[in-house]
N, C-alpha and C positions, 0 to 999 in steps of 0.2 A: 911767349906763353900767354894764354888767356885764362884768368881765374876769376871766380866769384866767391865772395864770403857772405853768408846769410846768417844773421843772428839778431834776435829781437832786442838785444842790447847793442845799440848803435856804436858805442865806443869800442866794443869787442870786435865787431866787424871791421871798423876803421883801423884798429890796431893790426889786424891781419893784413889788410891792404898795405899799411905802412911797411910791415916787415917784408911783404912780397915785393914791394918796389925796391927795397934794399937788396933782395936776393936776385931779382930779375928786373932791373931798371928799364929795359926796353919792352917789357911785356905790357899787357892790358889787364889791370886789376881793379875790380869794382866791388862795392859793398852794398848790401840791401838789408832792410829790417822787416820787409813784408813779402809775403808769399807771391802775390800776383805780379808785382814788378820784377821780382827775381826770376820768375818763370818766363816772363816776356823777354828778359835779357838772354836767358838760356836759349830760347827759340831763335833769337837773332844772331847770337855769337857762337853757340856751341862750344862752351868753354872747355879747356883742357882739364881743369880741376875745379871742383865745387867744395868749399869748406863750409860744412853745415852744422849749426847748433842742433842738438837733438830735442831739447825741451824748449818749445816755442808755443805761445798761445795760439789757439785756432788749429793750425796745421803743424804737426810735428816734423822734425827733420827727417825722420824715417819715412814718413809719407811723402815728403818733398823729394827725397832721394828716388823713390819709385817713379815719381812723375818725371824727374830729370832724366832717368834712364830710358824712359819711353821716348822722350824728345831727342836725347843725345846719348846713345848707348856707349860711346867711347869716352864720355866725360868721367874722370876719376872722382869718386865720392870719398871725401875724407871727413869723418865726423869729428866735431870739436865740442867737447862737453866737460862738465865738472864732475860727472859720475861714471865710475867704472862699470856700474851695473848694466849699462847699455851696450857694452862691448860685444856680447854674444849676439844681440839683435842686429847690430851693425854688420857683423860678418856674415850673417844669414842673407843679407842683401848684397853680398859680394862687394862690400865697400873696399876701396883701395887702402884705407888706413883709418887710424883712430888716435886722436891726441887729447890730452887732458888740459883743462884750464887750471891755472893760468899757463898759457903756452909760451914757449921761448922760440927764438929764431932757430935754434938748433933743432927743435922738435919739427918745425916746418921743413927744414932742409932734409931731415931724415926721411920724412914722408915723400918728399919730391924725388928722392933717390930710389924709392922703392914703389913706384906707382904701378898699378895693375896694367894700365894701358900706357905704353911708352909715348912720350910726346915727341912728335916730329919737329925737326928744326924748321924755323919759319920759311926757309927757302924751299922746303919740301911740301909745305902745306898750301896746296892750291885751293882757291875758293871759287873757281869758276872753271867749268870744263867746256871746251869748244870743239865742235866737230867741223872740220873743213872738207874732208873727203866725202864726196857725194854732195848733198845739199848742206848749206851752212846752218848749223844749229847751236844753240847755247843752253847750258844747263847750270843751275846753281850748285852750291856746295852739297845739297842733298840729292842731287841728280834729277831735280825737277826742271823741265823746260822753262826758260825765262820767257815771260810774256812781254811783248813790245807793243806800245800804243800806236806807233807808226812803222810801217814796213821800211821806210827810208832810214829810220833810226837804227834798225837792225842792220841794214846794209852799210851804214856808216861804221858800225862796230866791226863788221866783216872787213871793210876796207882798211881800217886801222890795224886789225890783226894780220891782214895780208902784208902790211908794211913792216911788221915785226919790230915794233917799238920805235921806228923812225918817226920824228915829228913831221906832220904834214901841215903845210900852210893852208889857211882858209881859201886862198885863191886857187891852190892846186886841187883841193877837194871840190870846189865849185866847178872847176873845169871838167872833172870826172863825172859829177852828178848832174850838172845843169849845162852841158856843153852846147845845147841848142837854144839856150835862153840868153839874151843880151843885156838885160837890166842887172848890172852888178850889185846895186844896193838891194834889190829884191832877192837876188840869189843868196847874198850873205845873210839877209834877214831870215830866209827860209832855213838856211843851214843852221843858224843859231837855235831856231825853234826845234829842229830835229835833234840837235845835241842836247838841248834842255830836256826833251822827252826821253832821250836815251839815258841821261843821268838819272832821271826819276825812276826809270825801269830798273836800272842796275842797283840803285840804292834800295829799292823795294825788294830786290833779290839778295840783298846783303853783300853786294860786290861793287858798290859805287866808286871805290877808290882805284879801280883798274884803269880809269881814264886819266891821262896826263894832259894838263892844259898849260900851255905857255902863251906868250904874247902872240896872238893871231895864229896859233898853231895848236894841233891836237896830236896826241899819241896814245899808246897803250903800255901799261906796265906788264911786260911779258912774264915777270917773275911770279905774278899772281894768277897765271892762267895755265891750265893743263890742256894742251892742244896737240892733236894728232899731226898737224902740219909741222909744228916745231919739233916734235919728237922724231918725225921722219928726217928732218934736216940734221938731227943729232945722231942718226944712224940706228935708232931704236928698231929692232927687228919686227916687233908687233905692229908698229906704225907703218913700216915699209910694206909688210904683207897686207895691210888694210887698204893700201892705195890701189884702186882698180881703174885708174884712168879718169876719175872724176874729182873735180875740186871746185867747191862753191858754185855748184852747177847753175844756180839761179841768177848769177851775176856775170854779165858779158865782159866786164873789165877784168875778171879773174882769169881770162883765157891765157894771158901772158905767163902768169905763174904756172898754170896748168901745163903749158908747153915746156917750161923749164923742168917740171916734175917728170914729165914723160921722157924727156931727154936723159935725166938722171937715172930713171928706172931702166932704160934700155929696152923696154918692152913695147910691143905694138898693140894698141887697143882699138877695137872696132865698135 
């Protein structure tokens, strides 16, 4: 679970984070006392729950809730305040909940059990969508195409996805991408540059942790990717119907996987 607590009283926001870590030790829980930095975090992480103080100097929690809903419609807003008089205004904004200060751990747990927007388990929350059928394309968690600085960086990502989580040694990758070049040091240097650019591109899109790096090898964390190819292999009927005889069409090395897919489908494509 990803949560954010915003309160102009720093100790109150930190207390919320402390309790959330006790309730959900594996989650990501952050606190902020200012509007701008809190919204920047919301834009990057799209939290599951936002605990908002209502009375804050400058921008009120009610105004902040409206802005958060524009950025992240599925974020559950729970107002945290010392005054019951704000309850009606909070529910007009379709808030998920409302708790009074000083709050207790039991109050937080009660709100988490009755959220307006259910929180998906982490293994169901994909933060990157990949299209392998047809041309290879990558989309961030908002459905926006990921921009790549180098076309080779995008191709490297495609290759790792094709390998379905298997670690690929630098030598093996070089043999695929630079098979006609003989200078091993130069090949490895170029490969590291492409991976560096790829890492930057994915981090900018908020999905930098999908790359797995081991000693002289790279892979992909398949649990963080929603992929039509992976769904096809699991027998998903939508993915099966979406395969029309094309797989990562822009890459010649993908033809072997394409052949396997065509054999599995039992269809003839022209």
